[in-house]
PDB file of N, CA, C and O in Angstrom:
ATOM      1  N   UNK A   1       0.584  39.635 -78.467  1.00  0.00           N
ATOM      2  CA  UNK A   1       2.012  39.778 -78.628  1.00  0.00           C
ATOM      3  C   UNK A   1       2.391  41.237 -78.425  1.00  0.00           C
ATOM      4  O   UNK A   1       1.588  42.146 -78.635  1.00  0.00           O
ATOM      5  N   UNK A   2       3.641  41.432 -78.007  1.00  0.00           N
ATOM      6  CA  UNK A   2       4.191  42.772 -77.810  1.00  0.00           C
ATOM      7  C   UNK A   2       5.577  42.840 -78.443  1.00  0.00           C
ATOM      8  O   UNK A   2       6.303  41.848 -78.501  1.00  0.00           O
ATOM      9  N   UNK A   3       5.924  44.039 -78.916  1.00  0.00           N
ATOM     10  CA  UNK A   3       7.215  44.229 -79.570  1.00  0.00           C
ATOM     11  C   UNK A   3       8.008  45.321 -78.875  1.00  0.00           C
ATOM     12  O   UNK A   3       7.455  46.283 -78.341  1.00  0.00           O
ATOM     13  N   UNK A   4       9.304  45.143 -78.899  1.00  0.00           N
ATOM     14  CA  UNK A   4      10.233  46.172 -78.445  1.00  0.00           C
ATOM     15  C   UNK A   4      10.855  46.767 -79.707  1.00  0.00           C
ATOM     16  O   UNK A   4      11.389  46.041 -80.545  1.00  0.00           O
ATOM     17  N   UNK A   5      10.784  48.085 -79.835  1.00  0.00           N
ATOM     18  CA  UNK A   5      11.383  48.779 -80.965  1.00  0.00           C
ATOM     19  C   UNK A   5      12.528  49.612 -80.406  1.00  0.00           C
ATOM     20  O   UNK A   5      12.318  50.510 -79.591  1.00  0.00           O
ATOM     21  N   UNK A   6      13.726  49.305 -80.850  1.00  0.00           N
ATOM     22  CA  UNK A   6      14.921  49.989 -80.369  1.00  0.00           C
ATOM     23  C   UNK A   6      15.524  50.769 -81.534  1.00  0.00           C
ATOM     24  O   UNK A   6      15.742  50.219 -82.614  1.00  0.00           O
ATOM     25  N   UNK A   7      15.787  52.037 -81.307  1.00  0.00           N
ATOM     26  CA  UNK A   7      16.399  52.894 -82.317  1.00  0.00           C
ATOM     27  C   UNK A   7      17.739  53.396 -81.811  1.00  0.00           C
ATOM     28  O   UNK A   7      17.924  53.613 -80.614  1.00  0.00           O
ATOM     29  N   UNK A   8      18.669  53.577 -82.736  1.00  0.00           N
ATOM     30  CA  UNK A   8      19.971  54.087 -82.344  1.00  0.00           C
ATOM     31  C   UNK A   8      20.800  54.479 -83.544  1.00  0.00           C
ATOM     32  O   UNK A   8      20.313  54.536 -84.673  1.00  0.00           O
ATOM     33  N   UNK A   9      22.058  54.747 -83.276  1.00  0.00           N
ATOM     34  CA  UNK A   9      23.009  55.069 -84.331  1.00  0.00           C
ATOM     35  C   UNK A   9      24.259  54.223 -84.141  1.00  0.00           C
ATOM     36  O   UNK A   9      24.674  53.929 -83.020  1.00  0.00           O
ATOM     37  N   UNK A  10      24.837  53.847 -85.260  1.00  0.00           N
ATOM     38  CA  UNK A  10      26.076  53.077 -85.214  1.00  0.00           C
ATOM     39  C   UNK A  10      27.233  53.988 -84.858  1.00  0.00           C
ATOM     40  O   UNK A  10      27.408  55.045 -85.463  1.00  0.00           O
ATOM     41  N   UNK A  11      28.017  53.585 -83.884  1.00  0.00           N
ATOM     42  CA  UNK A  11      29.307  54.214 -83.607  1.00  0.00           C
ATOM     43  C   UNK A  11      30.391  53.473 -84.376  1.00  0.00           C
ATOM     44  O   UNK A  11      31.369  54.066 -84.833  1.00  0.00           O
ATOM     45  N   UNK A  12      30.195  52.157 -84.510  1.00  0.00           N
ATOM     46  CA  UNK A  12      31.123  51.288 -85.232  1.00  0.00           C
ATOM     47  C   UNK A  12      30.302  50.128 -85.794  1.00  0.00           C
ATOM     48  O   UNK A  12      30.083  49.122 -85.118  1.00  0.00           O
ATOM     49  N   UNK A  13      29.853  50.283 -87.040  1.00  0.00           N
ATOM     50  CA  UNK A  13      28.958  49.281 -87.623  1.00  0.00           C
ATOM     51  C   UNK A  13      29.618  47.909 -87.700  1.00  0.00           C
ATOM     52  O   UNK A  13      28.968  46.903 -87.416  1.00  0.00           O
ATOM     53  N   UNK A  14      30.879  47.844 -88.074  1.00  0.00           N
ATOM     54  CA  UNK A  14      31.568  46.541 -88.176  1.00  0.00           C
ATOM     55  C   UNK A  14      31.577  45.828 -86.835  1.00  0.00           C
ATOM     56  O   UNK A  14      31.329  44.624 -86.766  1.00  0.00           O
ATOM     57  N   UNK A  15      31.861  46.567 -85.769  1.00  0.00           N
ATOM     58  CA  UNK A  15      31.856  45.964 -84.432  1.00  0.00           C
ATOM     59  C   UNK A  15      30.452  45.519 -84.053  1.00  0.00           C
ATOM     60  O   UNK A  15      30.277  44.454 -83.462  1.00  0.00           O
ATOM     61  N   UNK A  16      29.450  46.328 -84.388  1.00  0.00           N
ATOM     62  CA  UNK A  16      28.062  45.967 -84.075  1.00  0.00           C
ATOM     63  C   UNK A  16      27.668  44.686 -84.803  1.00  0.00           C
ATOM     64  O   UNK A  16      27.051  43.800 -84.211  1.00  0.00           O
ATOM     65  N   UNK A  17      28.015  44.582 -86.065  1.00  0.00           N
ATOM     66  CA  UNK A  17      27.684  43.384 -86.832  1.00  0.00           C
ATOM     67  C   UNK A  17      28.378  42.147 -86.267  1.00  0.00           C
ATOM     68  O   UNK A  17      27.810  41.055 -86.278  1.00  0.00           O
ATOM     69  N   UNK A  18      29.597  42.313 -85.776  1.00  0.00           N
ATOM     70  CA  UNK A  18      30.318  41.188 -85.182  1.00  0.00           C
ATOM     71  C   UNK A  18      29.657  40.707 -83.896  1.00  0.00           C
ATOM     72  O   UNK A  18      29.799  39.542 -83.525  1.00  0.00           O
ATOM     73  N   UNK A  19      28.935  41.597 -83.212  1.00  0.00           N
ATOM     74  CA  UNK A  19      28.276  41.247 -81.957  1.00  0.00           C
ATOM     75  C   UNK A  19      26.889  40.632 -82.152  1.00  0.00           C
ATOM     76  O   UNK A  19      26.317  40.097 -81.203  1.00  0.00           O
ATOM     77  N   UNK A  20      26.344  40.700 -83.362  1.00  0.00           N
ATOM     78  CA  UNK A  20      24.981  40.236 -83.608  1.00  0.00           C
ATOM     79  C   UNK A  20      24.776  38.756 -83.242  1.00  0.00           C
ATOM     80  O   UNK A  20      23.767  38.449 -82.608  1.00  0.00           O
ATOM     81  N   UNK A  21      25.663  37.828 -83.598  1.00  0.00           N
ATOM     82  CA  UNK A  21      25.407  36.432 -83.238  1.00  0.00           C
ATOM     83  C   UNK A  21      25.236  36.218 -81.726  1.00  0.00           C
ATOM     84  O   UNK A  21      24.340  35.484 -81.307  1.00  0.00           O
ATOM     85  N   UNK A  22      26.075  36.844 -80.917  1.00  0.00           N
ATOM     86  CA  UNK A  22      25.951  36.705 -79.460  1.00  0.00           C
ATOM     87  C   UNK A  22      24.671  37.373 -78.963  1.00  0.00           C
ATOM     88  O   UNK A  22      23.966  36.827 -78.114  1.00  0.00           O
ATOM     89  N   UNK A  23      24.380  38.548 -79.493  1.00  0.00           N
ATOM     90  CA  UNK A  23      23.185  39.283 -79.087  1.00  0.00           C
ATOM     91  C   UNK A  23      21.923  38.503 -79.429  1.00  0.00           C
ATOM     92  O   UNK A  23      21.021  38.391 -78.598  1.00  0.00           O
ATOM     93  N   UNK A  24      21.850  37.967 -80.636  1.00  0.00           N
ATOM     94  CA  UNK A  24      20.653  37.231 -81.035  1.00  0.00           C
ATOM     95  C   UNK A  24      20.498  35.949 -80.211  1.00  0.00           C
ATOM     96  O   UNK A  24      19.378  35.545 -79.899  1.00  0.00           O
ATOM     97  N   UNK A  25      21.602  35.320 -79.864  1.00  0.00           N
ATOM     98  CA  UNK A  25      21.522  34.114 -79.031  1.00  0.00           C
ATOM     99  C   UNK A  25      20.967  34.441 -77.652  1.00  0.00           C
ATOM    100  O   UNK A  25      20.140  33.697 -77.125  1.00  0.00           O
ATOM    101  N   UNK A  26      21.415  35.553 -77.058  1.00  0.00           N
ATOM    102  CA  UNK A  26      20.923  35.939 -75.728  1.00  0.00           C
ATOM    103  C   UNK A  26      19.451  36.324 -75.774  1.00  0.00           C
ATOM    104  O   UNK A  26      18.667  35.894 -74.927  1.00  0.00           O
ATOM    105  N   UNK A  27      19.074  37.128 -76.755  1.00  0.00           N
ATOM    106  CA  UNK A  27      17.690  37.598 -76.838  1.00  0.00           C
ATOM    107  C   UNK A  27      16.741  36.445 -77.157  1.00  0.00           C
ATOM    108  O   UNK A  27      15.666  36.353 -76.564  1.00  0.00           O
ATOM    109  N   UNK A  28      17.117  35.573 -78.078  1.00  0.00           N
ATOM    110  CA  UNK A  28      16.231  34.471 -78.456  1.00  0.00           C
ATOM    111  C   UNK A  28      16.027  33.476 -77.319  1.00  0.00           C
ATOM    112  O   UNK A  28      15.080  32.691 -77.348  1.00  0.00           O
ATOM    113  N   UNK A  29      16.895  33.501 -76.330  1.00  0.00           N
ATOM    114  CA  UNK A  29      16.745  32.627 -75.174  1.00  0.00           C
ATOM    115  C   UNK A  29      15.863  33.204 -74.076  1.00  0.00           C
ATOM    116  O   UNK A  29      15.615  32.541 -73.069  1.00  0.00           O
ATOM    117  N   UNK A  30      15.388  34.426 -74.259  1.00  0.00           N
ATOM    118  CA  UNK A  30      14.544  35.054 -73.236  1.00  0.00           C
ATOM    119  C   UNK A  30      13.138  34.452 -73.276  1.00  0.00           C
ATOM    120  O   UNK A  30      12.656  34.075 -74.344  1.00  0.00           O
ATOM    121  N   UNK A  31      12.483  34.360 -72.129  1.00  0.00           N
ATOM    122  CA  UNK A  31      11.138  33.785 -72.081  1.00  0.00           C
ATOM    123  C   UNK A  31      10.149  34.536 -72.973  1.00  0.00           C
ATOM    124  O   UNK A  31      10.063  35.763 -72.929  1.00  0.00           O
ATOM    125  N   UNK A  32       9.413  33.786 -73.776  1.00  0.00           N
ATOM    126  CA  UNK A  32       8.381  34.361 -74.615  1.00  0.00           C
ATOM    127  C   UNK A  32       8.858  34.938 -75.931  1.00  0.00           C
ATOM    128  O   UNK A  32       8.068  35.528 -76.669  1.00  0.00           O
ATOM    129  N   UNK A  33      10.153  34.778 -76.244  1.00  0.00           N
ATOM    130  CA  UNK A  33      10.685  35.310 -77.501  1.00  0.00           C
ATOM    131  C   UNK A  33       9.956  34.684 -78.690  1.00  0.00           C
ATOM    132  O   UNK A  33       9.739  33.473 -78.721  1.00  0.00           O
ATOM    133  N   UNK A  34       9.576  35.516 -79.672  1.00  0.00           N
ATOM    134  CA  UNK A  34       8.928  35.047 -80.897  1.00  0.00           C
ATOM    135  C   UNK A  34       9.834  35.250 -82.103  1.00  0.00           C
ATOM    136  O   UNK A  34      10.099  34.307 -82.848  1.00  0.00           O
ATOM    137  N   UNK A  35      10.314  36.484 -82.298  1.00  0.00           N
ATOM    138  CA  UNK A  35      11.148  36.792 -83.458  1.00  0.00           C
ATOM    139  C   UNK A  35      11.892  38.097 -83.205  1.00  0.00           C
ATOM    140  O   UNK A  35      11.462  38.929 -82.406  1.00  0.00           O
ATOM    141  N   UNK A  36      13.009  38.261 -83.897  1.00  0.00           N
ATOM    142  CA  UNK A  36      13.762  39.500 -83.766  1.00  0.00           C
ATOM    143  C   UNK A  36      14.427  39.869 -85.074  1.00  0.00           C
ATOM    144  O   UNK A  36      14.858  39.007 -85.840  1.00  0.00           O
ATOM    145  N   UNK A  37      14.502  41.170 -85.317  1.00  0.00           N
ATOM    146  CA  UNK A  37      15.120  41.692 -86.530  1.00  0.00           C
ATOM    147  C   UNK A  37      16.021  42.853 -86.157  1.00  0.00           C
ATOM    148  O   UNK A  37      15.598  43.777 -85.462  1.00  0.00           O
ATOM    149  N   UNK A  38      17.259  42.807 -86.617  1.00  0.00           N
ATOM    150  CA  UNK A  38      18.213  43.882 -86.398  1.00  0.00           C
ATOM    151  C   UNK A  38      18.449  44.510 -87.759  1.00  0.00           C
ATOM    152  O   UNK A  38      18.810  43.819 -88.711  1.00  0.00           O
ATOM    153  N   UNK A  39      18.248  45.821 -87.855  1.00  0.00           N
ATOM    154  CA  UNK A  39      18.169  46.489 -89.150  1.00  0.00           C
ATOM    155  C   UNK A  39      19.166  47.647 -89.216  1.00  0.00           C
ATOM    156  O   UNK A  39      19.252  48.460 -88.296  1.00  0.00           O
ATOM    157  N   UNK A  40      19.913  47.707 -90.310  1.00  0.00           N
ATOM    158  CA  UNK A  40      20.832  48.822 -90.571  1.00  0.00           C
ATOM    159  C   UNK A  40      20.239  49.645 -91.702  1.00  0.00           C
ATOM    160  O   UNK A  40      20.034  49.136 -92.804  1.00  0.00           O
ATOM    161  N   UNK A  41      19.963  50.917 -91.435  1.00  0.00           N
ATOM    162  CA  UNK A  41      19.460  51.830 -92.455  1.00  0.00           C
ATOM    163  C   UNK A  41      20.574  52.774 -92.883  1.00  0.00           C
ATOM    164  O   UNK A  41      21.610  52.866 -92.224  1.00  0.00           O
ATOM    165  N   UNK A  42      20.359  53.459 -93.970  1.00  0.00           N
ATOM    166  CA  UNK A  42      21.351  54.417 -94.437  1.00  0.00           C
ATOM    167  C   UNK A  42      21.513  55.534 -93.408  1.00  0.00           C
ATOM    168  O   UNK A  42      20.643  55.753 -92.566  1.00  0.00           O
ATOM    169  N   UNK A  43      22.620  56.219 -93.492  1.00  0.00           N
ATOM    170  CA  UNK A  43      22.878  57.318 -92.576  1.00  0.00           C
ATOM    171  C   UNK A  43      23.320  56.876 -91.199  1.00  0.00           C
ATOM    172  O   UNK A  43      23.328  57.680 -90.266  1.00  0.00           O
ATOM    173  N   UNK A  44      23.693  55.604 -91.051  1.00  0.00           N
ATOM    174  CA  UNK A  44      24.177  55.119 -89.761  1.00  0.00           C
ATOM    175  C   UNK A  44      23.102  54.791 -88.755  1.00  0.00           C
ATOM    176  O   UNK A  44      23.393  54.607 -87.573  1.00  0.00           O
ATOM    177  N   UNK A  45      21.848  54.713 -89.207  1.00  0.00           N
ATOM    178  CA  UNK A  45      20.760  54.380 -88.286  1.00  0.00           C
ATOM    179  C   UNK A  45      20.732  52.877 -88.006  1.00  0.00           C
ATOM    180  O   UNK A  45      20.913  52.056 -88.905  1.00  0.00           O
ATOM    181  N   UNK A  46      20.505  52.546 -86.753  1.00  0.00           N
ATOM    182  CA  UNK A  46      20.383  51.159 -86.313  1.00  0.00           C
ATOM    183  C   UNK A  46      19.027  50.988 -85.644  1.00  0.00           C
ATOM    184  O   UNK A  46      18.628  51.809 -84.817  1.00  0.00           O
ATOM    185  N   UNK A  47      18.319  49.917 -86.004  1.00  0.00           N
ATOM    186  CA  UNK A  47      17.014  49.644 -85.412  1.00  0.00           C
ATOM    187  C   UNK A  47      16.884  48.158 -85.133  1.00  0.00           C
ATOM    188  O   UNK A  47      17.518  47.329 -85.787  1.00  0.00           O
ATOM    189  N   UNK A  48      16.063  47.838 -84.163  1.00  0.00           N
ATOM    190  CA  UNK A  48      15.746  46.446 -83.878  1.00  0.00           C
ATOM    191  C   UNK A  48      14.265  46.365 -83.532  1.00  0.00           C
ATOM    192  O   UNK A  48      13.713  47.252 -82.880  1.00  0.00           O
ATOM    193  N   UNK A  49      13.640  45.295 -83.977  1.00  0.00           N
ATOM    194  CA  UNK A  49      12.259  44.995 -83.622  1.00  0.00           C
ATOM    195  C   UNK A  49      12.268  43.573 -83.096  1.00  0.00           C
ATOM    196  O   UNK A  49      12.595  42.635 -83.824  1.00  0.00           O
ATOM    197  N   UNK A  50      11.909  43.415 -81.828  1.00  0.00           N
ATOM    198  CA  UNK A  50      11.927  42.107 -81.191  1.00  0.00           C
ATOM    199  C   UNK A  50      10.547  41.839 -80.620  1.00  0.00           C
ATOM    200  O   UNK A  50      10.013  42.647 -79.861  1.00  0.00           O
ATOM    201  N   UNK A  51       9.970  40.702 -80.986  1.00  0.00           N
ATOM    202  CA  UNK A  51       8.593  40.369 -80.619  1.00  0.00           C
ATOM    203  C   UNK A  51       8.581  39.283 -79.545  1.00  0.00           C
ATOM    204  O   UNK A  51       9.333  38.310 -79.602  1.00  0.00           O
ATOM    205  N   UNK A  52       7.704  39.485 -78.567  1.00  0.00           N
ATOM    206  CA  UNK A  52       7.508  38.527 -77.475  1.00  0.00           C
ATOM    207  C   UNK A  52       6.038  38.156 -77.369  1.00  0.00           C
ATOM    208  O   UNK A  52       5.165  38.897 -77.821  1.00  0.00           O
ATOM    209  N   UNK A  53       5.771  37.008 -76.771  1.00  0.00           N
ATOM    210  CA  UNK A  53       4.396  36.559 -76.572  1.00  0.00           C
ATOM    211  C   UNK A  53       3.635  37.445 -75.599  1.00  0.00           C
ATOM    212  O   UNK A  53       2.420  37.602 -75.720  1.00  0.00           O
ATOM    213  N   UNK A  54       4.349  38.030 -74.623  1.00  0.00           N
ATOM    214  CA  UNK A  54       3.681  38.798 -73.571  1.00  0.00           C
ATOM    215  C   UNK A  54       4.310  40.176 -73.392  1.00  0.00           C
ATOM    216  O   UNK A  54       5.448  40.422 -73.791  1.00  0.00           O
ATOM    217  N   UNK A  55       3.535  41.060 -72.782  1.00  0.00           N
ATOM    218  CA  UNK A  55       4.048  42.388 -72.440  1.00  0.00           C
ATOM    219  C   UNK A  55       5.193  42.270 -71.447  1.00  0.00           C
ATOM    220  O   UNK A  55       6.145  43.049 -71.501  1.00  0.00           O
ATOM    221  N   UNK A  56       5.109  41.310 -70.549  1.00  0.00           N
ATOM    222  CA  UNK A  56       6.155  41.133 -69.544  1.00  0.00           C
ATOM    223  C   UNK A  56       7.491  40.768 -70.188  1.00  0.00           C
ATOM    224  O   UNK A  56       8.538  41.268 -69.775  1.00  0.00           O
ATOM    225  N   UNK A  57       7.459  39.903 -71.193  1.00  0.00           N
ATOM    226  CA  UNK A  57       8.684  39.544 -71.898  1.00  0.00           C
ATOM    227  C   UNK A  57       9.288  40.737 -72.611  1.00  0.00           C
ATOM    228  O   UNK A  57      10.502  40.942 -72.584  1.00  0.00           O
ATOM    229  N   UNK A  58       8.430  41.527 -73.254  1.00  0.00           N
ATOM    230  CA  UNK A  58       8.900  42.717 -73.953  1.00  0.00           C
ATOM    231  C   UNK A  58       9.479  43.729 -72.972  1.00  0.00           C
ATOM    232  O   UNK A  58      10.525  44.320 -73.239  1.00  0.00           O
ATOM    233  N   UNK A  59       8.818  43.931 -71.854  1.00  0.00           N
ATOM    234  CA  UNK A  59       9.318  44.879 -70.852  1.00  0.00           C
ATOM    235  C   UNK A  59      10.657  44.424 -70.283  1.00  0.00           C
ATOM    236  O   UNK A  59      11.527  45.249 -70.008  1.00  0.00           O
ATOM    237  N   UNK A  60      10.827  43.114 -70.106  1.00  0.00           N
ATOM    238  CA  UNK A  60      12.096  42.589 -69.584  1.00  0.00           C
ATOM    239  C   UNK A  60      13.245  42.927 -70.541  1.00  0.00           C
ATOM    240  O   UNK A  60      14.324  43.326 -70.104  1.00  0.00           O
ATOM    241  N   UNK A  61      13.010  42.765 -71.840  1.00  0.00           N
ATOM    242  CA  UNK A  61      14.058  43.122 -72.798  1.00  0.00           C
ATOM    243  C   UNK A  61      14.292  44.625 -72.805  1.00  0.00           C
ATOM    244  O   UNK A  61      15.438  45.070 -72.855  1.00  0.00           O
ATOM    245  N   UNK A  62      13.235  45.405 -72.757  1.00  0.00           N
ATOM    246  CA  UNK A  62      13.380  46.860 -72.763  1.00  0.00           C
ATOM    247  C   UNK A  62      14.238  47.319 -71.588  1.00  0.00           C
ATOM    248  O   UNK A  62      15.092  48.191 -71.746  1.00  0.00           O
ATOM    249  N   UNK A  63      14.016  46.739 -70.421  1.00  0.00           N
ATOM    250  CA  UNK A  63      14.827  47.095 -69.251  1.00  0.00           C
ATOM    251  C   UNK A  63      16.284  46.687 -69.449  1.00  0.00           C
ATOM    252  O   UNK A  63      17.195  47.432 -69.087  1.00  0.00           O
ATOM    253  N   UNK A  64      16.504  45.507 -70.024  1.00  0.00           N
ATOM    254  CA  UNK A  64      17.870  45.025 -70.242  1.00  0.00           C
ATOM    255  C   UNK A  64      18.597  45.838 -71.311  1.00  0.00           C
ATOM    256  O   UNK A  64      19.823  45.943 -71.290  1.00  0.00           O
ATOM    257  N   UNK A  65      17.838  46.413 -72.244  1.00  0.00           N
ATOM    258  CA  UNK A  65      18.441  47.129 -73.368  1.00  0.00           C
ATOM    259  C   UNK A  65      18.887  48.547 -73.018  1.00  0.00           C
ATOM    260  O   UNK A  65      19.654  49.150 -73.769  1.00  0.00           O
ATOM    261  N   UNK A  66      18.424  49.085 -71.902  1.00  0.00           N
ATOM    262  CA  UNK A  66      18.869  50.430 -71.531  1.00  0.00           C
ATOM    263  C   UNK A  66      20.381  50.417 -71.342  1.00  0.00           C
ATOM    264  O   UNK A  66      20.924  49.546 -70.662  1.00  0.00           O
ATOM    265  N   UNK A  67      21.040  51.366 -71.934  1.00  0.00           N
ATOM    266  CA  UNK A  67      22.501  51.399 -71.910  1.00  0.00           C
ATOM    267  C   UNK A  67      23.102  50.804 -73.155  1.00  0.00           C
ATOM    268  O   UNK A  67      24.308  50.919 -73.378  1.00  0.00           O
ATOM    269  N   UNK A  68      22.282  50.169 -73.972  1.00  0.00           N
ATOM    270  CA  UNK A  68      22.743  49.658 -75.257  1.00  0.00           C
ATOM    271  C   UNK A  68      23.447  48.332 -75.142  1.00  0.00           C
ATOM    272  O   UNK A  68      23.943  47.961 -74.078  1.00  0.00           O
ATOM    273  N   UNK A  69      23.488  47.616 -76.258  1.00  0.00           N
ATOM    274  CA  UNK A  69      24.147  46.313 -76.275  1.00  0.00           C
ATOM    275  C   UNK A  69      25.656  46.427 -76.148  1.00  0.00           C
ATOM    276  O   UNK A  69      26.311  45.503 -75.667  1.00  0.00           O
ATOM    277  N   UNK A  70      26.216  47.562 -76.578  1.00  0.00           N
ATOM    278  CA  UNK A  70      27.668  47.738 -76.521  1.00  0.00           C
ATOM    279  C   UNK A  70      27.994  49.178 -76.873  1.00  0.00           C
ATOM    280  O   UNK A  70      27.099  49.994 -77.091  1.00  0.00           O
ATOM    281  N   UNK A  71      29.274  49.481 -76.927  1.00  0.00           N
ATOM    282  CA  UNK A  71      29.710  50.807 -77.348  1.00  0.00           C
ATOM    283  C   UNK A  71      29.583  50.995 -78.853  1.00  0.00           C
ATOM    284  O   UNK A  71      29.732  52.112 -79.350  1.00  0.00           O
ATOM    285  N   UNK A  72      29.309  49.918 -79.588  1.00  0.00           N
ATOM    286  CA  UNK A  72      29.228  49.988 -81.041  1.00  0.00           C
ATOM    287  C   UNK A  72      27.956  50.685 -81.522  1.00  0.00           C
ATOM    288  O   UNK A  72      27.898  51.160 -82.656  1.00  0.00           O
ATOM    289  N   UNK A  73      26.927  50.748 -80.653  1.00  0.00           N
ATOM    290  CA  UNK A  73      25.660  51.392 -81.001  1.00  0.00           C
ATOM    291  C   UNK A  73      25.235  52.296 -79.854  1.00  0.00           C
ATOM    292  O   UNK A  73      25.270  51.896 -78.690  1.00  0.00           O
ATOM    293  N   UNK A  74      24.832  53.518 -80.192  1.00  0.00           N
ATOM    294  CA  UNK A  74      24.241  54.424 -79.200  1.00  0.00           C
ATOM    295  C   UNK A  74      22.730  54.331 -79.312  1.00  0.00           C
ATOM    296  O   UNK A  74      22.155  54.694 -80.338  1.00  0.00           O
ATOM    297  N   UNK A  75      22.091  53.848 -78.265  1.00  0.00           N
ATOM    298  CA  UNK A  75      20.636  53.700 -78.265  1.00  0.00           C
ATOM    299  C   UNK A  75      20.007  55.062 -78.005  1.00  0.00           C
ATOM    300  O   UNK A  75      20.368  55.752 -77.051  1.00  0.00           O
ATOM    301  N   UNK A  76      19.054  55.446 -78.869  1.00  0.00           N
ATOM    302  CA  UNK A  76      18.377  56.727 -78.727  1.00  0.00           C
ATOM    303  C   UNK A  76      16.943  56.586 -78.242  1.00  0.00           C
ATOM    304  O   UNK A  76      16.390  57.535 -77.686  1.00  0.00           O
ATOM    305  N   UNK A  77      16.324  55.417 -78.439  1.00  0.00           N
ATOM    306  CA  UNK A  77      14.943  55.211 -77.987  1.00  0.00           C
ATOM    307  C   UNK A  77      14.657  53.729 -77.849  1.00  0.00           C
ATOM    308  O   UNK A  77      15.120  52.906 -78.639  1.00  0.00           O
ATOM    309  N   UNK A  78      13.877  53.410 -76.819  1.00  0.00           N
ATOM    310  CA  UNK A  78      13.392  52.052 -76.614  1.00  0.00           C
ATOM    311  C   UNK A  78      11.912  52.169 -76.298  1.00  0.00           C
ATOM    312  O   UNK A  78      11.529  52.812 -75.321  1.00  0.00           O
ATOM    313  N   UNK A  79      11.074  51.543 -77.128  1.00  0.00           N
ATOM    314  CA  UNK A  79       9.634  51.605 -76.942  1.00  0.00           C
ATOM    315  C   UNK A  79       9.044  50.209 -76.985  1.00  0.00           C
ATOM    316  O   UNK A  79       9.528  49.341 -77.711  1.00  0.00           O
ATOM    317  N   UNK A  80       7.990  49.997 -76.196  1.00  0.00           N
ATOM    318  CA  UNK A  80       7.280  48.727 -76.163  1.00  0.00           C
ATOM    319  C   UNK A  80       5.842  48.986 -76.590  1.00  0.00           C
ATOM    320  O   UNK A  80       5.208  49.930 -76.118  1.00  0.00           O
ATOM    321  N   UNK A  81       5.329  48.144 -77.486  1.00  0.00           N
ATOM    322  CA  UNK A  81       3.961  48.308 -77.933  1.00  0.00           C
ATOM    323  C   UNK A  81       3.306  46.987 -78.242  1.00  0.00           C
ATOM    324  O   UNK A  81       3.974  45.968 -78.414  1.00  0.00           O
ATOM    325  N   UNK A  82       2.005  47.015 -78.311  1.00  0.00           N
ATOM    326  CA  UNK A  82       1.233  45.821 -78.641  1.00  0.00           C
ATOM    327  C   UNK A  82       1.253  45.597 -80.154  1.00  0.00           C
ATOM    328  O   UNK A  82       1.082  46.538 -80.929  1.00  0.00           O
ATOM    329  N   UNK A  83       1.461  44.362 -80.561  1.00  0.00           N
ATOM    330  CA  UNK A  83       1.416  43.998 -81.984  1.00  0.00           C
ATOM    331  C   UNK A  83      -0.057  43.886 -82.357  1.00  0.00           C
ATOM    332  O   UNK A  83      -0.787  43.090 -81.764  1.00  0.00           O
ATOM    333  N   UNK A  84      -0.500  44.670 -83.330  1.00  0.00           N
ATOM    334  CA  UNK A  84      -1.906  44.645 -83.718  1.00  0.00           C
ATOM    335  C   UNK A  84      -2.142  44.000 -85.075  1.00  0.00           C
ATOM    336  O   UNK A  84      -3.285  43.896 -85.521  1.00  0.00           O
ATOM    337  N   UNK A  85      -1.071  43.565 -85.735  1.00  0.00           N
ATOM    338  CA  UNK A  85      -1.200  42.882 -87.003  1.00  0.00           C
ATOM    339  C   UNK A  85       0.122  42.294 -87.426  1.00  0.00           C
ATOM    340  O   UNK A  85       1.186  42.749 -87.006  1.00  0.00           O
ATOM    341  N   UNK A  86       0.047  41.273 -88.266  1.00  0.00           N
ATOM    342  CA  UNK A  86       1.256  40.674 -88.811  1.00  0.00           C
ATOM    343  C   UNK A  86       0.899  39.955 -90.099  1.00  0.00           C
ATOM    344  O   UNK A  86      -0.266  39.646 -90.347  1.00  0.00           O
ATOM    345  N   UNK A  87       1.904  39.693 -90.912  1.00  0.00           N
ATOM    346  CA  UNK A  87       1.673  39.000 -92.191  1.00  0.00           C
ATOM    347  C   UNK A  87       2.633  37.841 -92.315  1.00  0.00           C
ATOM    348  O   UNK A  87       2.609  37.124 -93.316  1.00  0.00           O
TER     349      UNK A  87
END
C-alpha cells in the first residue's frame, strides 16, 4: 500500500469543510482507494492522508492534488510514501 500525505493551510475553513463531501466522493472513487482522512489541526493547519493499494493510485492522486482542491486550502506539500505498518 502507498499513502499520499497532503499538507496545507486553511484560507477559509468553513468553505473547506463544506467541500469535504464532494472531495471524499471523488477521491474514494479513484482506482485502488483504501481509506482517506482529512484532518484540521490547530493554527489553521490542514492535512490529509489518503491510502491506495498501489503506488500508481497514490501517484495519480498526488498529480491531481497539485493546485489544491479549492481556494479554501493552500497546499504546501504533497508527498507519496509506502505504508510500512497499520493498526
